[in-house]
N, C-alpha and C positions, 0 to 999 in steps of 0.2 A: 916140421920145424915151426910153422906158424901156430899150429895147435899147441905146441909146447910153450911158446911165448904167451899165448892167450891164457893157458892154464896157470902159468907162473904169475901173471898179473892178477888173475881172479883169486888164487890162493894167497897172493901177497896182500890183496885188499882185505880179505877175511882175516888173515893172521895179524895184520897191522891193527885192525879195529879190536880184535880180541885182546891183543897185547895192551892196547890203550885202556881197555876195560879192566885188565888184571893189575896193571901197575898204578898204584895210588898217586895222586897229585894231578896238577893241571898241566896238560900237554897241548899247547896251542899249535897243533900241526894241521896243515891243510889236507885236503883229500889226496893230492898228489904226494905229499910228504908221507902220509900214512901208507899209501900204496908202496912207496919206495922203502919205507920201514919194513913192511911185510915181505917184500922181495929180498931185501938184505937178510931178514930173519930166515927166509927159506934157504938162502945160501948157507947161513950159519948153522941152521938145523940140519941141512943135508951134509955139511962137512962134519959136524959132530956125530951124526949117524954113521957116516962112513968110517970115521976114526974109531968110534966106540964099538960098533957092531959089524964092521967090514961089509956093509951093504952098499950097493951101487945103484945108480939110476936105472941101469939096464934091468934090474930086478923089479922095477915098478915104482914110479914116483908118486902116483896118486893113490896113496893108501892112507888109512887112518894114522898109521905111525908117521908117515911123511907130513901130514897136516899138523899133527901134534908137534913134531919136530920143528916145523915152520913157526908155529906159535911160540914155542920155547925160544927159538932163535930170535924171533921178533921181540920177545920180552927182554932178552939179553941185550939186543941192539938198542931198545928203548931205555934201559937202565944206563947203558954206556952214554947214550945221547943226553940223558938227564944229568949225568955226572959231569959231562964235558960242558954243557951249557950253563949249569948252575955255578961253575967257577967264574964265569964272566962277571957275575954280580957281586962276588966277594970283594970287599974292600971299597966298594962304590958307595958313596953316601949320597942320599937324596935330600 
């Protein structure tokens, strides 16, 4: 179980940083926020992989397709985060 958590954090950090590289724009996220973004992306990617391809974690989570799914999930999570946080500035005049 501890190995799974460590693997999740490491893949989350990698997926979070790759997602930040792929999505254009300024993202003022800290290291911890980027790791959380990647972990959330891993869950999103894993869920989408299960729904679309009927694959489960028991069949192997540390595969290239799982890492790519984590990155895709992190990109989706970052786009949602950007859409939600950009609404705060709408209507605000400086």
